[in-house]
FITI-451612 format. One record per atom (N, C-alpha, C): residue in three letters; x, y, z. Coordinates in steps of 0.001 Angstrom, whole numbers, padded with zeros to 6 digits, always signed. Each point is the difference from the previous one (the first is absolute). Example, Ala and Ser with C-alpha at 12.3 -4.5 7.8 and 13.67 -1.06 7.14 Angstrom:
% residues 2
ala+013190-005690+007800 ala-000890+001190+000000 ala+000900+001200+000000 ser-000350+001050-000720 ser+000820+001190+000060 ser-000770+001090+000730 
This chain:
% residues 153
met+045421-016504+017488 met+000013-001570-000747 met+000983-000772-000259 thr-000625-001123-000267 thr+001419-000907+000272 thr+000074-000297-002011 arg+000986-001123-000505 arg+000441+000320-001169 arg-001486-000663-000451 gly-000454-001368+000769 gly-001307-001024-001009 gly-000746+001059+000323 ser-000473+000327+001181 ser-001457+001195-000561 ser+000328+001390-001340 arg+001007+000526-000051 arg+000134+000349-000789 arg-000277-000632-001968 leu+000285-001362+000132 leu+000547-000594-000877 leu-001506-000728-000429 val-001286-000374+000947 val-001520-000011-000342 val-000463+001313+000203 thr+000413+001859+000154 thr-000245+000178-000633 thr+000513+000652-002028 arg+001006-000012+000457 arg+000364+000180-001479 arg-001448-001127-001258 met+000214-001102+000515 met-001117-001264-000517 met-000676+000922-000773 ala-000913+000461+002047 ala-001366+000034-000521 ala+000343+001377-001104 lys+000185+001102-000211 lys+000444+000990-000159 lys+000271-000441-001497 ser+000416-001201-000375 ser+000809-000496-001712 ser-001466-000468-000514 lys-001059-000251+000844 lys-001116-000885-000498 lys-001430+000702-000254 val+000928+001442-000910 val-001171+000813-000443 val-000977-000389-001142 tyr-001397+000052-000416 tyr-000561-000604-000593 tyr-000203+001580-000736 ser-000102-000062-001495 ser-000263+000736-000930 ser-001246+000623+000206 gly-000094+001136-000714 gly-001172+000988+000546 gly-000978-000131-000671 leu-001191-000302+000858 leu-001506-000119-000759 leu-000084+001040-001246 leu+000694+000499-000559 leu-000614+000473-001550 leu+000945-000431-001212 ser+000847-000777+000834 ser+001208-000827-001059 ser-000520-001491-000260 glu-000776-000154+001334 glu-000413-001347+000420 glu-001650+000085-000801 met+000153+001063-000714 met-002111-000532-000841 met+001008+000069-001565 phe+001293+000233-000072 phe+000242-000163-001494 phe+000134-000989-000033 ser+000404-001169+000910 ser+000628-001057+000157 ser-000293-001732-000483 ile+000093-000953-000606 ile-001088-000677-000641 ile+000249-001327+000813 gly+001107-000665+001110 gly+000649-000545+000784 gly-001477+000046+001295 leu+000162-001774+000549 leu-000556-000393+000912 leu+000678+000045+000965 tyr-000286+000196+001477 tyr+000547-000158+001443 tyr-001420-001456+000703 lys+000897-000303-000410 lys-000399-001509+001099 lys-001275-000336+000007 arg+000559-000290-001895 arg-001474-000717-000180 arg-000586-000688+000338 ser+000292-001362+001476 ser-000286-000862+000440 ser-000659-000363+000604 gln-000224+001258+001066 gln-000074+001009+001517 gln-000883+000729-000039 gly-001067-000410+000206 gly-000925+001232+001381 gly-001766+000035-001750 gln+000589-001367-000698 gln-000963+000817-000986 gln-001595+000188-000223 arg-000597-000560+001222 arg-001746+000194+000306 arg+000362+001107+000026 val+000080+000671+001487 val+000457+001206+000160 val+000049+001100-000912 arg+001367-000015-000609 arg+000786+000730-000957 arg-001462+000263-001035 gln-000184-001215-000461 gln-001390-000006-000842 gln-001354+000579-000599 ile-000309+000266+001707 ile-001233+000319+000038 ile+000278+001395+000416 ser+001193+000050+000626 ser+000257+002371+000244 ser+000722-000241-001415 gly+000037-000459-000648 gly+000298+000749-001502 gly-001436+000232-001142 leu-000866-000344+000481 leu-001590-000638-000110 leu-000185+001374+000489 ala-000111+000142+000668 ala-000555+001301+001412 ala+000821+001194-000697 ile+001032+000191-000587 ile+000335+000898+000049 ile-000660+000465-001381 ala+000405-000984-001021 ala-000766-000190-001295 ala-001426+000447-000065 met-000855-000635+000854 met-001375+000768-000215 met-000061+001217+000154 thr+000889-000092+001040 thr-000775+001757+000568 thr+000724+001458-002076 phe+000760-000455+000145 phe+000384+000761-001021 phe-000554-000103-001330 ala-000808-000872+000496 ala-001367-000382-002153 ala-001127+000294+000735 val-000057+000080+001499 val-000931+000701+000857 val-000092+001083-000549 ala+001048+000805+000591 ala-000052+001466-000422 ala+000230+000439-002050 ala+000331-000506-000830 ala+000329+000138-000904 ala-001464-000306-000523 trp-001064-000894+000010 trp-001603-000236-000117 trp-000206+001223+000730 ser-000001+000982+000870 ser-000621+000931+001201 ser+000264+001197-001639 leu+001446-000150+000097 leu+000716+001254-000998 leu-000874+000765-001243 ser-000331-002018-000711 ser-000519+000108-001511 ser-001610+000476+000016 val-000857-000505+001584 val-000846+000365-000040 val-001156+001007+000614 his+001548+000654+000715 his-001189+000932+001122 his+000881+001376-000551 val+001349+000020-000486 val+000589+001267-000098 val+000400+000215-001094 leu-000091-001550-001058 leu+000518+000289-001906 leu-001344-000421-000456 gly-000948+000159+000727 gly-001708-001079-000432 gly-000016+001344-001676 asn+000222+001022-000418 asn-000459+001170-000760 asn+001037+000032-000803 ser+000265-000741+000338 ser+001448+000531-001418 ser-000141-001119-001650 ala+001076+000127-000904 ala+000121-000644-000650 ala+000515-001292+000530 lys+000011-000941-000989 lys-000137-001653+000274 lys+000998-000905+000293 pro+001359+001016-000625 pro+001728-000391+000323 pro+000395+000839+001214 leu-000135+001165+000390 leu+000602+000473+000777 leu-001469-001119+001501 gln-000928-000014-000258 gln-000879-000137+001274 gln+000523-002044+000345 phe+000491-000252-000866 phe+000603-001847+000170 phe+001718+000227+000116 gly+000595+000732-000975 gly+001321+000085-000018 gly+000614+000246+001286 ile+000056+001199+000272 ile+000030+000741+001499 ile+000251-001287+000994 pro-001170-000264+000213 pro-000889-001599+001166 pro+001239-000956-000198 gly-000044+000462-001146 gly-000056-001741-000523 gly+001851-000499+000127 leu+000979+000938+000100 leu+001536+000237-000306 leu-000698+000043+002133 ile-001077+000890+000758 ile+000804-000050+001574 ile+000581-001631-000038 ala-001248-000916-000191 ala-000478-001127+000357 ala+000753-000692-000209 ile+000879+000059-000974 ile+001584-000956-000616 ile+000840+000668+001007 ala-000033+001329+000246 ala+000997+000109+000465 ala+000267-000542+001615 gly-001736+000207+000273 gly-000330-000559+001751 gly+000631-001331+000261 cys-000040-000975-001187 cys-000048-001645-000537 cys+001168+000066+000802 trp+001547+000399-001254 trp+000841-000189+000174 trp+000601+000535+001220 phe-000373+000954+000688 phe+000046+001050+001533 phe+000091-001677+000227 ala-001146-000462+000645 ala-001064-000526+000434 ala+001469-001682+000455 tyr+000320+000322-001488 tyr+000799-001904-000317 tyr+001487+000468+000278 arg+000239+001891-000120 arg+001866-000576+000089 arg-000045+000178+001777 met-001051+000773+000308 met-000405-000210+001957 met+000578-001030+000791 met-001099-001366-000157 met+000316-000540+000299 met+001411-000984-000342 asn+000459+000363-000300 asn+001746-000360-000405 asn+000658+001563+000629 tyr+000273+000233+000421 tyr+001065+001101+000326 tyr+000278-000437+001088 pro+000639+000357+000884 pro+000821-001375+000889 pro-000480+000270+001521 pro+000140+001481-000084 pro-000560+000132+001443 pro-001535+000075+000394 ala-000726-000238-001101 ala-002104-000141+000253 ala+000353-001531-000177 ala+000838-000797-001019 ala+000100-001504-000046 ala+000339-000936+001583 asp+000969+000475+000576 asp+000697-000185+000903 asp-001353-000015+001243 phe-000844+001009-000085 phe-001025+000174+000751 phe-001005-001055-000118 leu-000173-000471-001213 leu-001865-000160-000196 leu+001193-001352-000337 ile+001068-000783+000038 ile+000438-001259+000512 ile+000092-000926+001070 gly+000266+001660+001049 gly+000300-000034+001287 gly-001619-000250+000617 val-001033+000985-000964 val-001186-000808+000524 val-001241-000808-000099 gln+000231-000291-001106 gln-000260-001936-000404 gln+000872-000666+001191 ser+001032+000081-000074 ser+000555-001023+001027 ser-000704+000017+001349 glu+000027+001311+000265 glu-001685+000079+001596 glu-000997-000497-000522 met-000371-000374-000947 met-001404-000291+000338 met-000157-001312-000580 asp+000924-000610+000043 asp-000050-001369-000918 asp+000603-000788+001938 lys+000045+000658+000778 lys-000135-000331+000967 lys-000667+000076+001483 val-000583+001021-000475 val-001579+000258+000542 val-001043-001494-000701 ser-000428-000200+002174 ser-000515-001047-000041 ser-001842+000431-000221 trp-000593-000057-000811 trp-001678+000233-000001 trp-000786-000682-000151 pro-001087+000177+000615 pro-001298-000085+001015 pro+000038-001494-000988 ala-001068-001196+000504 ala-000843-000332-001058 ala-001326+000543+000215 trp-001451-000307-001116 trp-001390+000183-000274 trp-000350+000296+000762 pro+000291-000781+001757 pro-000780-000352+000245 pro+000066+001282+001650 gln+001498-000325+000258 gln+000401+001139+000790 gln-000213+001578-000542 leu+000280+000051-000955 leu-000602+001387-000971 leu-001143+000464+000137 trp-000971-001349+000313 trp-001999+000246-000181 trp+000380+000768+001569 arg+000120-000780+000832 arg+000402-000655+001916 arg+000129+002541-000102 ala+001084-000075-000229 ala+000919+001666+000570 ala-001248+000930-000998 thr-000119-000181-000767 thr-000682+000826-001050 thr-001662+000481+000247 ile-000160-001159+001177 ile-001583-000084+000828 ile+000258+000647+000993 val+001065+000269+000803 val+000229+000384+001504 val+000550+001500-000320 val+000607-000037-000954 val+000529+002153-000265 val-001779+000356-000129 leu-000592-000394-001161 leu-001893+000501+000199 leu-000521+000213+000701 val+000104-001471+001182 val-000331+000277+000938 val-000162+001239+000543 val+001550-000014+000930 val+000736+000882+000289 val-000784+001527-000887 met+000362+000420-000446 met-000223+001055-000560 met-001617+000936-000125 val-000576-001400-000242 val-001536+000006+000335 val-000375+000371+001572 leu+000761-000862+000843 leu-000122+000437+001415 leu+000254+001705+000427 leu+001613+000259-000149 leu+000400+001362+000093 leu-001080+000927-000761 ser-000345-000365-000926 ser-001128+000991-000536 ser-001313+000529+000809 ile-000037-001381+000615 ile-000527+000033+000505 ile-001073+000975+001413 ala+001971-000308+000681 ala+000599+000556+001130 ala-000211+001471-000213 leu+000641-000023-001070 leu+000643+002203-000380 leu-001838+000165+000092 phe-001238-000177-000688 phe-001096+000600-000440 phe-000365-000004+001979 ala+000181-000813+000271 ala-000931-000068+001346 ala+000830+001221+000679 phe+001769+000240+000154 phe+000270+000472+000782 phe+000203+001374-000419 asp-000823+000609-001206 asp-000055+001268-001001 asp-001511-000124+000304 ile-001180-000014+000340 ile-000527+000119+000670 ile-000696-000472+001720 ile+001163-000497+000353 ile-000252+000332+001709 ile+001168+001299+000074 trp+000491+000552-000737 trp+001409+001159+000392 trp-001840+001432-000581 arg-000278-000339-001077 arg-000769+000890-000398 arg-001405+000342+001211 tyr-000388-001006+000494 tyr-000919+000722+000383 tyr+000464+001164+001283 val+000760-001392+000545 val+001174+000882+001360 val-000102+001211-000175 phe+000474+000221-001507 phe+000630+001145+000385 phe-001053+001333-000912 thr-001073-001259+000027 thr-001145+001436-000433 thr-000456+000361+001037 gln-000438-001000+001394 gln-000542+000624+000743 gln+000746+000525+001061 val+001459+000503+000490 val+001115+000375+000209 val-000638+001065-000702 gly-000049+000284-000731 gly-000361+002235-000596 gly+001476-000546-001436 phe+000521-000623+000363 phe+001540+000056-001153 phe-000744-000418-001742 leu-000861-000127+000165 leu-000207-000258-002010 leu-001685+000448+000552 arg-000036+000831-001354 arg-001172+000226-000211 arg-001276-000326-000697 met-000728-000961-000449 met-000415+000009-000869 met-001253-000037-000608 
C-alpha cells in the first residue's frame, strides 16, 4: 500500500458522520439548498406514514379508551414521526443519497404527451394480443391433453 493510498484511506475514515440517534437530537440542516424537491417529498411520505399509523392506532386500537389516551398517544407518535421525517432528510447519508437522486432525475429526458400516448397504446395492444395468444394456447393444449387421455374432464 503506498503512502498516498494510506492517506486517502485515513481521510475517508476520518469523515465519519454522527450516528442516527445523535442526529435525531440536533437541529442543524445539512446541505439545505440541494435536493430540496426529493427531500421534501420523501420527508412528507415518511411523515404521512406515521400520521396514518397514529390515526389507525387511535381509531382501531384505542377507540374505546379514554379520550386523553385515545388521542394523546397517537398524537405523540405523529409528532415524533414528523420530527423523525424532518431529521432523516438532514441525516448526511440519507440526504446525500436523495441529492444524488434529484441530480440524476434532472438528467432524464421525459417524453412529450403525444409520444407517451403512442407508447401507452402500443403497450396495451401488445398486452391484449399476448392475452389472446395465451388463452388460445391454453384451449389448444387442454384439447390435446384431453384427447390423449392425460387430462380427464
